C-alpha positions in Angstrom: 0.0 0.0 0.0 2.8 2.4 0.9 4.6 1.7 -2.4 1.4 2.6 -4.4 1.0 5.8 -2.4 4.6 6.8 -3.0 4.4 5.9 -6.7 1.3 8.1 -7.1 3.0 11.1 -5.5 6.6 10.6 -6.8 8.3 13.3 -8.8 9.9 12.8 -12.2 13.4 11.6 -12.2 16.5 13.6 -13.1 16.4 15.6 -16.3 19.1 14.7 -18.7 20.6 17.2 -21.1 22.6 16.1 -24.2 26.0 17.5 -25.0 24.6 19.5 -27.9 21.7 21.1 -26.0 21.6 24.7 -27.1 21.0 26.2 -23.7 22.3 23.6 -21.2 24.9 21.3 -22.8 25.3 18.3 -20.4 23.1 20.3 -17.9 25.5 23.3 -17.6 23.7 26.5 -18.5 25.5 28.7 -21.0 26.3 32.3 -20.2 23.7 35.0 -20.9 25.6 36.6 -23.8 26.1 33.2 -25.5 22.4 32.3 -25.1 21.4 35.8 -26.4 23.6 35.4 -29.4 22.1 32.0 -30.2 18.6 33.4 -29.8 19.4 36.3 -32.2 21.3 34.1 -34.7 19.2 30.9 -34.8 15.9 31.3 -33.0 14.6 34.8 -34.0 14.8 34.2 -37.8 13.0 30.9 -37.4 10.5 32.4 -35.0 9.7 35.3 -37.2 9.0 33.0 -40.2 7.2 30.4 -38.2 5.3 32.3 -35.4 4.5 35.2 -37.7 1.7 33.0 -39.1 0.2 32.8 -35.6 0.7 36.4 -34.4 -0.3 38.3 -37.5 3.1 38.8 -39.2 6.8 38.5 -38.6 7.0 42.1 -37.6 5.0 41.2 -34.4 7.5 38.5 -33.3 9.8 39.8 -30.7 11.7 38.3 -27.7 8.5 39.1 -25.7 6.4 36.8 -27.9 7.9 33.8 -26.2 9.5 35.2 -23.1 6.7 37.6 -22.0 6.7 41.3 -21.3 8.5 40.9 -18.0 11.3 38.7 -19.4 14.2 40.7 -18.1 12.8 41.0 -14.6 12.3 37.2 -14.6 15.8 36.6 -16.0 14.3 35.2 -19.3 12.9 32.2 -17.5 10.4 30.0 -19.3 7.5 29.3 -19.4 6.3 32.9 -20.0 3.5 33.0 -22.4 -0.1 33.2 -21.1 -1.8 29.9 -20.2 -3.5 28.1 -22.9 -7.2 28.9 -23.2 -9.5 26.8 -21.0 -11.3 24.4 -23.3 -15.1 24.7 -23.5 -16.5 21.2 -23.3 -19.9 20.0 -22.0 -18.7 16.6 -20.7 -15.2 16.3 -19.2 -15.7 12.5 -19.6 -12.4 10.8 -18.8 -11.6 13.1 -16.0 -14.2 11.3 -13.9 -12.0 8.2 -14.2 -8.7 9.8 -13.2 -7.9 11.2 -9.8 -4.5 12.3 -11.2 -5.8 14.7 -13.9 -3.6 17.8 -13.6 -3.8 21.0 -15.6 -1.0 20.1 -17.9 -2.5 16.7 -18.8 -6.0 18.2 -19.2 -4.8 21.0 -21.5 -2.7 18.6 -23.6 -5.6 16.2 -24.1 -8.2 18.9 -24.7 -5.8 20.6 -27.1 -6.6 17.8 -29.5 -10.3 18.6 -29.2 -10.0 22.4 -29.5 -12.9 24.4 -30.8 -13.0 24.4 -34.6 -11.9 28.0 -34.9 -8.8 27.2 -32.7 -8.0 23.7 -34.0 -5.9 24.8 -37.0 -3.8 27.0 -34.8 -3.4 24.2 -32.2 -2.4 21.7 -34.9 0.1 24.2 -36.4 1.7 24.8 -32.9 1.8 21.0 -32.2 3.0 19.9 -35.6 5.2 22.8 -36.8 6.2 25.1 -34.0 6.9 22.6 -31.2 9.1 20.2 -33.2 10.8 23.1 -34.9 11.8 24.8 -31.7 12.8 21.4 -30.2 15.1 20.9 -33.2 16.7 24.3 -32.7 17.3 23.6 -29.1 18.6 20.1 -29.8 15.9 18.6 -27.6 13.2 16.0 -28.4 9.7 17.2 -29.1 7.1 16.3 -26.5 5.8 12.8 -27.3 2.1 12.8 -26.4 2.1 9.0 -26.5 4.5 8.8 -23.6 4.2 9.7 -20.0 4.9 13.1 -18.6 7.7 11.6 -16.6 9.3 10.1 -19.7 9.2 13.5 -21.5 10.3 15.5 -18.5 13.3 13.2 -17.9 14.5 13.9 -21.5 13.7 17.7 -21.3 11.3 17.3 -24.2 10.0 20.5 -25.5 6.2 20.8 -25.4 3.4 23.2 -25.0 4.4 24.0 -21.5 7.9 25.0 -22.3 6.4 28.3 -23.4 2.8 28.3 -22.1 2.0 28.6 -18.4 -0.2 25.9 -16.8 -3.5 27.1 -15.4 
C-alpha cells in the first residue's frame, strides 16, 4: 500500500541534457551573452518566419512573444506565455475516471479537441512550432504517446515549455 502511495506522488526523475543542447549542454547552462547570441542568430529568424503566421506577421514576433513582457525581470525564465485557453466542453468524460488529472494533462488532451476555430492553430503549434523549436534547441519534441515523466526526464519541448499551466 505504501509503495502505491509513494508511486502516485513521486516526482519525475532527473532531467538529462545532451552534450549538444543549445542552452544547457550536459546540464550546464551557457552564459547569458552566449544564449542571447544563439537566440538572435538561430531562434529569431526561425521564430519570425514560423510564429509570424500565428501572431499576424513576422514584424510582431519579438523576444517578448515567447519570453513575455517581464522577461528581463524574470531573468528570461520559461514558461512565460499566457496559459492556454480553457477548453469549452460540456462533458469532461475521462476526468471522472482519473484522480490524477492535472492542468498540464488536461490541456494537452483537450488541445486535440480544440474548438473548430482554434483547432488549426493548435495543430500548427503542435505539428510545426513545437518540433521546430525542439530541433533548434537540440531537444526532443514532447511525445504525447509517452508519460509526462518520460518526456520530462528527456527535457522534451512541449506546449508548457512556453505556455504557463492554469
